[in-house]
Structure formats: C-alpha cells, structure tokens
N, C-alpha and C positions, 0 to 999 in steps of 0.2 A: 963404364958409362962416362962419357963427357958430357958436361953441362956448360952453358952460357947464362949470362945475364941479359934481360931486355928491361929497360926502363921507360915507361911512359906516363906523361902527365895529360890526364883527359878531364880535367874538371873535378868535381867531387869524387875522391878516391872509393867511396861506398859503391859507386856505380861501375867501377873500372876492374872489379875483381871477378865478377860473375862471368863475364864473356870469356875469361882465360882460364877459369877454374874448371879441373876435372877433364881438361882437354888432353888428348894423348901426347906424351912428352913433356907436358908441363909438371914439374916436380913441386914448385911451391910458388906462392904469390904473397907479398908483404905490402901492406899499405904503409906510405910513410911521406916523408918530406925531402925535397932536394932541390938544387939549384941556387940555393941562397947563402948568406954569409954567417948565419948565426948557428953555433954548434947546438946539438941536441935540442932543437926547438919544441915547445909545446904546441899543442892544437891551437889554443887561444892565440899564441904568439903568432902563429902562421896565418890565422885568419885576420890578424890586424892589418897584414900587409906591410909589415915593418922588417921582415926578415929577409925577403929576397926569395923565399921558398915558395914552391908550388906543391900541391897535394899529387902524389904520384904512387904508382904501383911498380914494385920490381919482381920480375918474373925469373926463376930458375927453371931452365928447360933444356931438353935433350934436342940438339939440332939434327940428330939423324932421324928423329921422329917427327918433331914439330920444327919446320924451318922458321927463321927469323922473318922472313918476307910473309909468311902466313900470319905471324904475329902482328906485324905491321899493318897488314891490310885489315885484320880484325880490329886494330886500334882505331884506324881512320873510320870504320864503320860504328863507332861508338860516339863520335863527336861531331860538332860543327866546325871544321877546320877554317872557316872564314871568319871567326870571331876572335877579335883581339882583347876584348874586355873581360873574358871569363867564359862560362859554358851555361847557356839556358838561363834559368832564374839565379843562377850562383854567379856574381858579379865580384871583380876585383882581381888583383894580381895573383893571389893564391889559386885562383881557379883557371888561369890561363894553361893552354894546351903545349906540349912539347914532346919531341922524341929525343931521348938521350942515348946517344950511341956508345958503346963500350969498346969498339975497335973499327979500324978502317973499312973492314968488310961491312959492317953494320951501317956505317955512314954512307957507304955507297948505295946499299939497298935501300935504305930510307929516303935518300935523294931521289933515286930512280922512282921509287913508288910515288913520291911526292909530285914528280914531274909528269908521271903518268896521269894522276889524278887532276892536276892542272889542265893537261891536254884533252881530258875525258869530255870536258864541257858539263860535267855534272852540276857544278855550281857557277852561278853568274858572278860571283865576287871572288877575288884572289884567294888562294890558299895561303894562309898566314902562319900556320903552325910551324915554329922554328926546329931546326935538327941541331942539337947542340951536344958537346962532349960531356960524358956523364961526369957528375961530382959526387962528393959524398952523399950516401943516402942515409936517413935517420929513420928507423922504425918509429911508426906512430904508437900511440897509447892502445892498449890490448882491446879496448871497448870498440876501436875502429877497425880491428882485424876480422875479415870474413863478416862484416856487417850484414850481408844480404842473407846469411844463414842465421845469425844470432838474432836479428830484428827483421825477420822476412816480411811480416806484415807492413811495418813502416817503411821498410825499404820499397816495397812495390807501390806504396803510396806516393812516396818522395820521387821515384823515378817518373811516374805518371804526371804528377803535380809540377815537377820541375820544367816539363817540356821536352825532356830528353826522349821518352818514348816514342812520343808522336813524331818528333824529328827524325828519328831513325826509320820509323815506318814510312815516312813521306819521302825521304832522301835515299836510303839505301836498300829498299826492297825492288827486286826486279819487277818490272810491269809489262810482261809480255803480251803482245797483241793478240786478243782472242780469236780474231778471224785467222790471223796466220797459225795459230796453234791448232785451230779445228781443222785447217788444211793439212798440217803437218802430221798430226796425231791420228791414231785410229778412233772410231766411235768410242770404244770403251776406254781407251787411255785418256780422251778428252772428258768423257763422263766422270771418271774416277778422280782425275787431278783437278778439274775445274769446277765440278759440280757435286764434289763429295759423295759420289755414289760408291758403291762396293761391287767388286767383280764377283762372279759365281765361285764357290768353293770347290776344289778338286777339278776345276776346269780352267785353270790359269797357268801361266807359263812356268813359273818358279816353285809352286807349292812343294814339289818333290825333287826339286834339283839338288844334287849332292856333290857338284863340282866345286873345286877350290877357286875362290876368286872374291870379288867386291860387287856390291850392288850400289848403283849410283843414281841419283836423281835424274828421271827421264828428261827433265827440261833444262836444268842447270848444270848436270854433269858432277854436282858435289857428291863426295862419297858418303854413303849412309851406313851401309852393314857390311860385314864379312861373313863369309861362309864358315868361319870358325866360331861364330855365334849363333849360327842358324841351328834349329833342332825340329825334329818331328813332334809337332803339337796335336796332331790328328784333327786339325780344324779345318783343313783344306786351303790354308793360305800360307805363304812363307812366314815364319816366325823366328824371331831373333830375341836373345836375351839382353842386348844392348846395342846402341849405335856405336859406330867406330869413333866418331866425334859428336859428343852431346851438343855442341855449338850449332851443328848443321841441321838440327831438328828442333821443332817448338811444340810444345804440349798445351792444348787448350781444352777447357771444359766444353763438352758436347751434350746437349740436352734434347736432340732430335730424336724421333721415333719413340718417344715415352720413356727414355732411359737417361741416365747420367754416366757418361763415359768420357775417357781422356783421348782426345783426337791428337794425332801426330802429324805435323806438317812440316815440309821442308822450308829451311829459313829464308834462303835467298829467292826461290821461284815461288814460295807460298803455295806449294802443290798439297793437296790431300794425299797422304801416304796411307793412314789407317788409323788404328787405335792400339793403345798400351794397356794391358790388363795385368792384374797382380796374381796369375795362376801359372806363371812360369816355373822353371826348375829351381827349387829353393836353394839348392847348392851352387847356383850361379846368379844369385841375386833375386830370384823370385818373380821377375818381370817377364812378360810375353809381348814384344812388339809384334802385332799381328798386322802385316803389311799387304797391300795389294801389288800384285806382280806388275799390273799395268801402269804403276806409278814409277817403276824402276827399270833400270838396265843392267844386265849382269855382265861383267868384264872378267872372263876367265884369267886366272893367275899368269898363264903363259902369254897373255896379250896385254897385261897391265902396262909393261914398259913402253911398248910401241903406242899405246893409246893414251900416254901421258900421266900414268898413274904410278910411275916408278918408285916415288916417295913413300907408297904405301905396301911396297914389298916386305917392309919389316914386319907386317902382320903375320907373315908365313915363315919367318926365321925361327 
C-alpha cells in the first residue's frame, strides 16, 4: 500500500481532526505546528504568534482509496477561507489557514480547487487561504492529539461556541429548493427525505436487494453504504453495519414519537435517511443502520464506472 501526506491549517487543530478521522483510506492524523522558523515549538510559543507557525494537521492517506482532491474539498468545508486574521473566535497568526502541498500534483489540485471555489460565488469576499510548499511539521503535545475523542464534551461546546459549527451549517450545507424537490421526487421520497417520515417495511425497493453495488444519497449523490455491509435484519428495511464514509452521514438525537433514537441524515443534502440502532451483528461492530430505500439510489457494481463512482470500486476488490 502506498501512502501520501496531506497537511492543512484550518484554525484550531482540535476541530480539524474529526472531519478526516476514520474515513476510508486515512491511516493517521497528527495535530501539530508548521510553517514557522522555531524548531520544536511548544503550544504556548505558537499561541504567542512569535514563531511563524500555524496550528495544523498532517494526514497520512492511501490515494487509491481517498483522493487528495476529496481531502482538499473536506478541508474547505471546515473553514472560513475569506478570513485573514484567524478562524472564528480564534484570532492571530497561529490560527490562519493554509494548504501545504507535498508535491507538484498536490499543488495543482489545490490551486484548481481554490479557483473553482472562487468562481462558485459561494462567498462574496475573496478566498485568501494560501497554498504553500510543505515545511517541517512538528507534532503537538499529546494532550492535543485526538482532542475530539479525549475531551468530547468540551470539544462540542468549543466548536459550537467558537462559531465554527454555525458557519459550516450556514455556508457549506446544500439548500435544495423544496418546490423543485417536490416536483422531482415521488411523494414517498419527498416525505421521507424532507419530512422525516418512514416508508413501509417489506414494501420498499431495497430491503431484500442482494446485488453488489453502492447506495448513494438520492439528492446529493454522495456514497452512503456498500452491499458488502448490508445484512438481513428481518426488519423490512435495508440494513447496514456501517457507512462507507462516516463523514457523509450525521447522527442526531431524535425524540419524536415518544422515543429516544439516533437519527441518521446525509451531511451535504441534509436528507433524513433513517436511524441507527445497537442491535446489529456483534461480530461486525454491533450497529444496525436501518435506512429508507426512498432516501437512496442503488448503483450496481457493473455501472459504477460509467456513473462516476469508479473510485469506489476498491470496495469490491
């Protein structure tokens, strides 16, 4: 297996690990400091804005599974790329953003991505995040590694309180026109994805589908699940042990209908997909992602290349 490095500065490095962690092809993520002139800096030194360093994360990844372009796109979706003075409530040189490229191919991909973002009109102000050659990367103190796992409660409060979470929701979520969706989708598809309803068990398209392929979000086209992770749960809905890429789904507490459940929604389209339960196969993690067929589209393995999902054929190798 060949691996590459990707290095991104997106403000506080506590918030830059979770979006990349546990994604397919990502081998490791290290929080640290780079871009400056002081060797082996400490957290206190970097925060003093006297070292030239920024807080950053360095990702080791398998490019055959997770492309560098996907990592770059994910990076943009975590930051305000128009801010020159830091990120959200974190101000100063050490919280500035940057993409540090490790080879010419990465530079070209990053430059193209930045140009496309500028041309998209998503932001009214210029995109100021620089694209720079990678410099020596210094690992941060152990207390800062995997902070979102070690201090999950404080991390959630910090991400919300800093303004980052609300900015991401406001600027990076798709906002499909409801009237257009109602015209394009079937009544069941609209009811499930936009009104959080549940289709009938044993009377939906994929509950007993056993063909090889992937299940993608009906609206955004993002890959959600693989047939390799599908199993017969006898519940009447398509069930999976895990998503292909955890980043593409979001889990939220659902207190409707007098129950407390964990709802699953698609990240980009914000569609209701279903719920996740802890009664799945124990030898495969113990989870059951119980999904609505009406929220997904099945792409057979033999059609994945022609429909633009060639990069996911590794799932079946």
